[in-house]
PAKOL-473368 format. One record per residue (C-alpha): x, y, z; residue number from 1. Coordinates in Angstrom, 1 decimal, padded with zeros to 4 digits. Layout:
// residues N
SITE      c1      c2      c3   nr
SITE       X       Y       Z  NUM
...
END
This chain:
// residues 439
SITE      c1      c2      c3   nr
SITE   000.0   000.0   000.0    1
SITE   001.5   003.3  -001.1    2
SITE   001.9   006.2   001.3    3
SITE  -000.5   009.2   000.9    4
SITE   001.2   012.5   000.2    5
SITE  -000.1   016.0   000.8    6
SITE   001.1   019.3  -000.8    7
SITE   000.5   022.3   001.4    8
SITE   001.1   025.6  -000.3    9
SITE   000.8   029.3   000.6   10
SITE   001.7   032.7  -000.8   11
SITE   005.0   032.5   001.1   12
SITE   007.0   029.7   002.7   13
SITE   009.6   030.5   005.4   14
SITE   011.7   027.3   005.6   15
SITE   014.2   028.9   008.1   16
SITE   017.0   027.0   006.5   17
SITE   017.0   029.1   003.3   18
SITE   015.4   032.2   001.7   19
SITE   011.6   032.8   001.7   20
SITE   009.8   031.1  -001.2   21
SITE   007.1   033.0  -003.1   22
SITE   004.2   030.6  -004.0   23
SITE   006.0   027.9  -002.2   24
SITE   004.9   024.6  -000.6   25
SITE   005.9   021.5   001.3   26
SITE   005.1   017.9   000.6   27
SITE   004.3   015.7   003.6   28
SITE   004.7   012.0   003.5   29
SITE   003.4   010.3   006.7   30
SITE   005.2   012.2   009.6   31
SITE   008.0   013.7   007.5   32
SITE   008.7   016.6   005.1   33
SITE   009.5   015.0   001.8   34
SITE   010.1   018.1  -000.3   35
SITE   010.1   021.9  -000.2   36
SITE   010.0   024.3  -003.1   37
SITE   007.9   026.3  -005.5   38
SITE   004.4   024.8  -005.7   39
SITE   004.7   024.3  -009.5   40
SITE   007.6   021.9  -008.9   41
SITE   005.9   019.8  -006.3   42
SITE   003.6   016.8  -006.7   43
SITE   001.4   015.0  -004.2   44
SITE  -001.8   013.0  -004.0   45
SITE  -003.7   015.9  -002.3   46
SITE  -003.2   019.6  -002.5   47
SITE  -004.2   022.4  -000.1   48
SITE  -003.5   026.0  -001.2   49
SITE  -003.8   028.8   001.4   50
SITE  -004.3   032.2  -000.2   51
SITE  -003.2   035.3   001.8   52
SITE  -001.1   033.2   004.1   53
SITE   002.4   032.2   005.1   54
SITE   003.6   028.7   005.9   55
SITE   006.4   028.3   008.4   56
SITE   007.8   025.7   010.8   57
SITE   005.8   025.2   014.0   58
SITE   007.0   027.3   016.8   59
SITE   009.2   025.6   019.4   60
SITE   008.5   026.8   022.9   61
SITE   011.7   026.5   024.9   62
SITE   010.1   027.0   028.3   63
SITE   006.5   026.7   029.5   64
SITE   004.3   025.4   032.3   65
SITE   001.2   024.0   030.7   66
SITE  -000.5   023.3   034.0   67
SITE  -000.7   027.0   034.8   68
SITE  -003.1   028.0   032.0   69
SITE  -005.7   028.9   034.5   70
SITE  -003.4   030.9   036.7   71
SITE  -003.7   034.2   034.7   72
SITE  -003.3   037.4   036.7   73
SITE  -002.7   036.0   040.1   74
SITE  -000.3   038.3   042.0   75
SITE   000.1   040.8   039.3   76
SITE   002.2   043.7   040.5   77
SITE   003.9   041.7   043.3   78
SITE   007.7   041.7   043.6   79
SITE   009.3   038.3   042.6   80
SITE   009.7   036.9   046.1   81
SITE   006.1   037.4   047.3   82
SITE   004.8   036.4   043.9   83
SITE   006.6   033.0   043.8   84
SITE   005.5   032.4   047.4   85
SITE   001.8   033.1   046.5   86
SITE   002.1   031.0   043.4   87
SITE   003.4   028.0   045.3   88
SITE   000.8   028.2   048.0   89
SITE  -002.1   028.4   045.5   90
SITE  -001.1   025.6   043.2   91
SITE  -000.8   023.2   046.2   92
SITE  -004.6   023.5   046.5   93
SITE  -005.2   021.7   043.2   94
SITE  -005.7   018.0   042.7   95
SITE  -004.5   016.1   039.6   96
SITE  -007.9   016.4   037.8   97
SITE  -007.9   020.1   038.2   98
SITE  -004.3   020.4   037.0   99
SITE  -005.0   018.1   034.1  100
SITE  -007.9   020.4   033.0  101
SITE  -005.7   023.4   033.2  102
SITE  -002.9   021.6   031.2  103
SITE  -005.3   020.6   028.5  104
SITE  -006.3   024.2   028.1  105
SITE  -002.6   025.1   028.0  106
SITE  -001.9   022.6   025.2  107
SITE  -004.8   023.8   023.2  108
SITE  -003.7   027.4   023.5  109
SITE  -000.2   026.5   022.4  110
SITE  -001.4   024.7   019.3  111
SITE  -003.7   027.6   018.5  112
SITE  -000.7   029.9   018.7  113
SITE   001.2   027.8   016.1  114
SITE   003.4   026.1   018.7  115
SITE   004.1   022.4   017.8  116
SITE   006.8   021.6   020.4  117
SITE   007.1   022.6   024.1  118
SITE   009.7   022.1   026.8  119
SITE   007.3   021.8   029.7  120
SITE   008.2   022.0   033.4  121
SITE   005.5   020.0   035.1  122
SITE   004.6   020.2   038.8  123
SITE   002.4   017.1   038.7  124
SITE   003.3   015.3   035.5  125
SITE  -000.3   015.5   034.1  126
SITE   001.1   017.4   031.0  127
SITE   002.1   014.0   029.7  128
SITE  -001.5   013.0   029.3  129
SITE  -002.7   016.4   028.0  130
SITE   000.0   016.6   025.3  131
SITE  -000.6   013.0   024.2  132
SITE  -004.3   013.6   024.0  133
SITE  -004.2   016.8   021.9  134
SITE  -001.0   016.1   019.9  135
SITE   001.6   018.5   021.1  136
SITE   005.2   017.4   020.8  137
SITE   006.7   017.9   024.3  138
SITE   009.7   017.2   026.5  139
SITE   007.9   017.0   029.9  140
SITE   010.3   017.7   032.7  141
SITE   009.1   016.5   036.1  142
SITE   009.7   019.3   038.6  143
SITE   011.6   018.3   041.7  144
SITE   012.3   020.4   044.9  145
SITE   014.1   020.1   048.2  146
SITE   017.2   018.2   049.3  147
SITE   016.0   014.6   049.1  148
SITE   017.3   012.9   046.0  149
SITE   015.4   009.7   046.9  150
SITE   012.1   011.6   046.9  151
SITE   013.0   013.2   043.6  152
SITE   013.7   009.8   042.1  153
SITE   010.2   008.6   043.3  154
SITE   008.6   011.6   041.5  155
SITE   010.6   010.9   038.4  156
SITE   009.6   007.2   038.4  157
SITE   005.9   008.3   038.6  158
SITE   006.5   010.3   035.4  159
SITE   008.1   007.3   033.7  160
SITE   004.9   005.3   034.5  161
SITE   002.8   008.1   033.0  162
SITE   004.9   008.1   029.9  163
SITE   004.6   004.4   029.5  164
SITE   000.8   004.6   029.8  165
SITE   000.5   007.2   027.0  166
SITE   003.0   005.4   024.7  167
SITE   003.2   008.5   022.5  168
SITE   006.0   009.2   020.0  169
SITE   005.5   012.9   020.6  170
SITE   006.7   012.7   024.2  171
SITE   010.2   012.8   025.7  172
SITE   011.0   012.3   029.4  173
SITE   013.0   015.0   031.3  174
SITE   013.5   016.3   034.9  175
SITE   013.4   019.8   036.3  176
SITE   015.3   020.7   039.5  177
SITE   013.2   023.9   040.0  178
SITE   015.8   026.4   041.0  179
SITE   019.0   026.7   043.1  180
SITE   017.0   028.3   045.9  181
SITE   014.4   025.5   046.1  182
SITE   016.5   022.5   045.1  183
SITE   019.7   021.3   046.8  184
SITE   022.8   020.6   044.9  185
SITE   022.5   016.8   045.6  186
SITE   019.2   016.8   043.6  187
SITE   020.9   018.6   040.7  188
SITE   023.7   016.1   040.7  189
SITE   021.1   013.2   040.7  190
SITE   019.3   014.9   037.8  191
SITE   022.6   015.0   035.8  192
SITE   023.2   011.3   036.4  193
SITE   019.9   010.4   034.7  194
SITE   021.3   011.4   031.3  195
SITE   017.9   012.9   030.3  196
SITE   016.9   016.5   029.3  197
SITE   017.0   018.9   032.2  198
SITE   015.1   022.2   032.7  199
SITE   015.7   024.6   035.5  200
SITE   015.3   028.3   036.4  201
SITE   018.2   030.4   037.5  202
SITE   019.4   034.0   037.7  203
SITE   015.8   035.1   037.2  204
SITE   015.6   037.9   039.8  205
SITE   017.5   040.2   042.1  206
SITE   015.7   038.4   045.0  207
SITE   017.1   035.1   044.0  208
SITE   020.6   036.5   043.8  209
SITE   020.2   038.2   047.2  210
SITE   019.4   034.9   048.8  211
SITE   022.0   032.8   047.0  212
SITE   024.8   035.2   048.0  213
SITE   023.7   036.4   051.4  214
SITE   021.0   034.0   052.6  215
SITE   018.6   036.9   053.1  216
SITE   015.7   038.6   051.3  217
SITE   012.1   037.7   050.3  218
SITE   013.0   034.2   049.1  219
SITE   014.6   033.1   052.3  220
SITE   011.4   031.6   053.7  221
SITE   010.8   029.6   050.5  222
SITE   014.4   028.3   050.5  223
SITE   014.1   027.3   054.2  224
SITE   010.9   025.4   053.5  225
SITE   012.8   023.5   050.7  226
SITE   015.7   022.7   053.1  227
SITE   018.1   024.7   050.8  228
SITE   020.9   026.8   052.3  229
SITE   022.6   029.8   050.8  230
SITE   025.9   028.7   049.2  231
SITE   027.3   032.3   049.5  232
SITE   027.5   032.7   045.7  233
SITE   025.2   033.0   042.7  234
SITE   023.2   030.1   041.4  235
SITE   025.3   029.8   038.3  236
SITE   028.6   029.7   040.2  237
SITE   027.1   027.3   042.7  238
SITE   026.0   024.9   040.0  239
SITE   029.3   025.2   038.2  240
SITE   031.1   024.2   041.5  241
SITE   028.7   021.2   041.8  242
SITE   029.4   020.2   038.1  243
SITE   025.7   020.5   037.5  244
SITE   025.8   022.5   034.3  245
SITE   025.8   020.5   031.1  246
SITE   024.6   020.4   027.5  247
SITE   021.4   018.6   028.4  248
SITE   020.3   021.5   030.6  249
SITE   018.1   024.4   029.5  250
SITE   018.0   027.3   032.0  251
SITE   015.1   029.6   031.9  252
SITE   015.6   033.4   032.3  253
SITE   019.3   034.2   033.0  254
SITE   018.4   037.9   033.6  255
SITE   020.9   038.8   036.4  256
SITE   024.0   037.3   034.8  257
SITE   027.3   039.1   034.6  258
SITE   030.0   038.7   031.9  259
SITE   031.8   035.9   033.8  260
SITE   028.6   034.0   034.3  261
SITE   027.8   034.2   030.6  262
SITE   031.2   032.7   030.0  263
SITE   030.4   029.9   032.4  264
SITE   027.1   029.1   030.7  265
SITE   028.9   029.1   027.3  266
SITE   031.8   026.9   028.4  267
SITE   029.4   024.3   029.9  268
SITE   027.2   024.4   026.7  269
SITE   024.2   025.0   028.9  270
SITE   021.3   026.3   026.8  271
SITE   019.1   029.3   027.8  272
SITE   015.3   029.8   027.4  273
SITE   014.7   033.5   026.9  274
SITE   011.3   034.5   028.3  275
SITE   011.2   038.3   027.8  276
SITE   007.5   038.9   028.7  277
SITE   007.7   036.9   032.0  278
SITE   010.9   038.8   033.0  279
SITE   009.2   042.1   032.2  280
SITE   005.9   041.3   033.9  281
SITE   007.6   040.3   037.1  282
SITE   009.9   043.3   037.1  283
SITE   013.0   041.1   036.9  284
SITE   014.6   043.1   034.1  285
SITE   015.8   042.4   030.6  286
SITE   018.1   039.4   030.0  287
SITE   021.3   040.2   028.0  288
SITE   020.2   038.3   024.9  289
SITE   022.8   039.7   022.6  290
SITE   025.7   039.0   025.0  291
SITE   024.5   035.4   025.4  292
SITE   024.2   034.9   021.6  293
SITE   027.6   036.6   021.0  294
SITE   029.2   034.2   023.5  295
SITE   027.9   031.2   021.5  296
SITE   025.2   030.2   024.0  297
SITE   022.3   028.1   022.5  298
SITE   019.3   030.3   023.1  299
SITE   015.6   029.6   022.4  300
SITE   012.4   031.5   023.1  301
SITE   009.9   030.5   025.7  302
SITE   006.5   031.9   026.6  303
SITE   006.7   030.7   030.3  304
SITE   003.0   030.5   031.4  305
SITE  -000.1   032.6   032.3  306
SITE   001.1   032.5   035.9  307
SITE   003.5   035.3   034.9  308
SITE   002.3   036.4   031.4  309
SITE  -001.1   036.8   029.9  310
SITE  -001.0   033.8   027.5  311
SITE   001.0   031.3   025.4  312
SITE   001.2   033.8   022.5  313
SITE   004.5   033.2   020.7  314
SITE   003.9   036.2   018.4  315
SITE   003.8   038.5   021.4  316
SITE   007.0   036.8   022.7  317
SITE   008.7   037.5   019.4  318
SITE   007.9   041.2   019.6  319
SITE   008.9   041.4   023.3  320
SITE   012.3   039.8   022.5  321
SITE   013.0   042.4   019.8  322
SITE   011.8   045.3   022.0  323
SITE   013.9   044.1   024.9  324
SITE   017.1   043.5   023.0  325
SITE   016.9   046.9   021.3  326
SITE   016.1   048.7   024.6  327
SITE   018.8   046.9   026.4  328
SITE   021.5   047.8   023.9  329
SITE   020.1   051.1   022.7  330
SITE   020.5   049.7   019.2  331
SITE   017.7   049.4   016.6  332
SITE   019.4   046.6   014.9  333
SITE   020.2   044.6   018.0  334
SITE   017.7   041.8   017.1  335
SITE   016.1   041.6   013.7  336
SITE   012.7   040.1   012.9  337
SITE   014.4   037.2   011.2  338
SITE   016.7   036.6   014.1  339
SITE   013.8   036.6   016.5  340
SITE   011.9   034.1   014.3  341
SITE   015.0   031.9   014.3  342
SITE   015.0   032.0   018.1  343
SITE   011.4   030.7   018.1  344
SITE   012.0   027.9   015.6  345
SITE   015.4   026.5   014.8  346
SITE   017.0   028.4   017.8  347
SITE   014.7   026.8   020.3  348
SITE   015.1   023.4   018.6  349
SITE   018.9   023.7   018.9  350
SITE   018.6   024.7   022.5  351
SITE   016.5   021.6   023.2  352
SITE   018.9   019.5   021.0  353
SITE   016.1   018.6   018.7  354
SITE   017.3   020.5   015.6  355
SITE   017.9   017.3   013.7  356
SITE   014.1   016.7   013.7  357
SITE   012.3   020.0   014.0  358
SITE   012.7   023.8   013.8  359
SITE   012.9   024.2   010.0  360
SITE   011.0   023.0   006.9  361
SITE   013.8   020.8   005.8  362
SITE   013.3   017.5   003.8  363
SITE   013.7   014.6   006.2  364
SITE   012.6   016.5   009.3  365
SITE   009.4   015.9   011.2  366
SITE   006.3   017.4   009.5  367
SITE   005.7   020.2   012.1  368
SITE   004.3   023.4   010.5  369
SITE   001.8   026.2   010.9  370
SITE  -000.1   028.4   008.5  371
SITE  -000.6   032.1   009.4  372
SITE  -003.2   034.2   007.6  373
SITE  -002.2   037.6   006.4  374
SITE  -005.8   038.6   005.3  375
SITE  -006.5   042.1   006.5  376
SITE  -002.9   042.6   007.8  377
SITE  -001.3   046.0   007.8  378
SITE   001.7   044.2   006.1  379
SITE  -000.4   043.2   003.1  380
SITE   000.7   043.5   000.2  381
SITE   003.7   041.8   001.6  382
SITE   007.2   043.2   001.1  383
SITE   008.9   040.9   003.6  384
SITE   007.1   037.8   004.8  385
SITE   009.2   037.5   008.0  386
SITE   008.1   041.0   009.1  387
SITE   004.5   040.1   008.3  388
SITE   004.7   037.1   010.6  389
SITE   006.7   038.6   013.4  390
SITE   005.0   042.0   013.6  391
SITE   001.6   041.3   012.1  392
SITE   000.9   037.7   013.4  393
SITE  -001.3   036.6   016.2  394
SITE  -002.9   033.4   017.4  395
SITE  -006.2   034.6   015.9  396
SITE  -004.5   034.4   012.5  397
SITE  -003.4   030.7   012.8  398
SITE  -005.3   028.7   010.2  399
SITE  -003.7   025.3   010.8  400
SITE  -001.1   023.7   013.0  401
SITE   000.4   020.3   012.0  402
SITE   002.5   018.1   014.3  403
SITE   004.1   014.9   013.0  404
SITE   002.1   015.2   009.8  405
SITE  -001.2   015.3   011.5  406
SITE  -003.4   018.4   011.7  407
SITE  -003.8   019.2   015.4  408
SITE  -005.6   022.5   015.0  409
SITE  -007.8   024.2   012.4  410
SITE  -009.0   027.7   013.2  411
SITE  -012.1   027.3   015.3  412
SITE  -011.6   023.5   015.6  413
SITE  -011.3   023.1   019.4  414
SITE  -014.2   022.7   021.7  415
SITE  -013.0   025.8   023.6  416
SITE  -016.1   026.1   025.7  417
SITE  -015.5   022.6   027.3  418
SITE  -011.8   023.2   027.7  419
SITE  -012.3   026.5   029.4  420
SITE  -015.2   025.4   031.6  421
SITE  -013.1   022.5   032.9  422
SITE  -010.1   024.8   033.6  423
SITE  -012.4   027.3   035.4  424
SITE  -012.9   024.8   038.2  425
SITE  -009.2   024.8   038.9  426
SITE  -009.1   028.6   038.9  427
SITE  -012.1   028.8   041.2  428
SITE  -010.4   026.4   043.6  429
SITE  -007.4   028.7   043.8  430
SITE  -009.6   031.8   044.2  431
SITE  -011.1   030.1   047.3  432
SITE  -007.7   030.3   048.9  433
SITE  -007.7   034.1   048.4  434
SITE  -011.2   034.3   050.1  435
SITE  -010.0   032.2   053.0  436
SITE  -006.9   034.2   053.4  437
SITE  -008.9   037.5   053.4  438
SITE  -011.3   036.2   056.1  439
END
């Protein structure tokens, strides 16, 4: 039985491994991209042509928390220390079913934003099921805290069981020591021994740096509850001393890093997930993106989650990355639209060490793609399709999202009412905590 092939064509194709293609297309065979080029040169069993649209690789979200889709707006305006304290207290009120409902909504929002791959840090592990059900490619990192490596191993074993139950080719197993102020060095060393992808947070805020160096500040109580002591040095220097930095690690944020620490990150080949909107919303500052890139650090773009930003909108993240880089350097050419789009596609894929399979529309890679409408755009007629996507794109303009050759989202295709109603129960549960605290 011969394989069915599909040609998907649009006004423009942005392959990310070459120049934009006017009236281009891709041919998908099973779960792979078989060919890329001008539509007139491509042949397939079926053909779909999108007018007033741009075809590009699916976005690769280098850092997210899918379970927090229902956390929007909680603690807005709080400084980082009080905010993370409030966040941890609220999420502990949720059961697995409530977290699963929230994670499903998070997955749906990602697919509707053109995201086809996520590096997820999962508090409960339910993201495994949500991603498998809705078809989002994901590395799900089980979050671990504290100083007990045995307890961390038990949580990780639970995630392995979840993975085995789902039996999905889209899922990869990982672990996430949360941060140096909530996770002891012994747990970081255990995570490194597993030889799996690692996600963590470090150098996110001045409050974190204050505790790590002096043992004082708003994060001290959280660290004490986690049985973590101040090492008398920054998180990066501490993890370097513990030999816990390595190429399998992706560190989110890296806002408060100095030149020497950037050199440490680069030398260890640790990757960075740049989350400009989260950093800005929490008042943490602007990460030195250009300095990281100039030092050879593998950098990807991440949306983080609605716990700190409004949504999973990668288009908004692209624009924030550009604005932040240009503001930080006082240079209008500090980050181009093309470079930003690279961060959200092949850059993130490289940061996650998945660039052999995803991140560009390259023959032989996985068939992960998204179609963005330009109808009614201020950038139409299009002079530069990259500018049209980066500055003129939004989740509302996503026409179709494809992961592994299968359409996971068509505009208007989700039962949004059901997804949102289920997630509202989780949000209501957390709002009860606020009422109780107030009384």
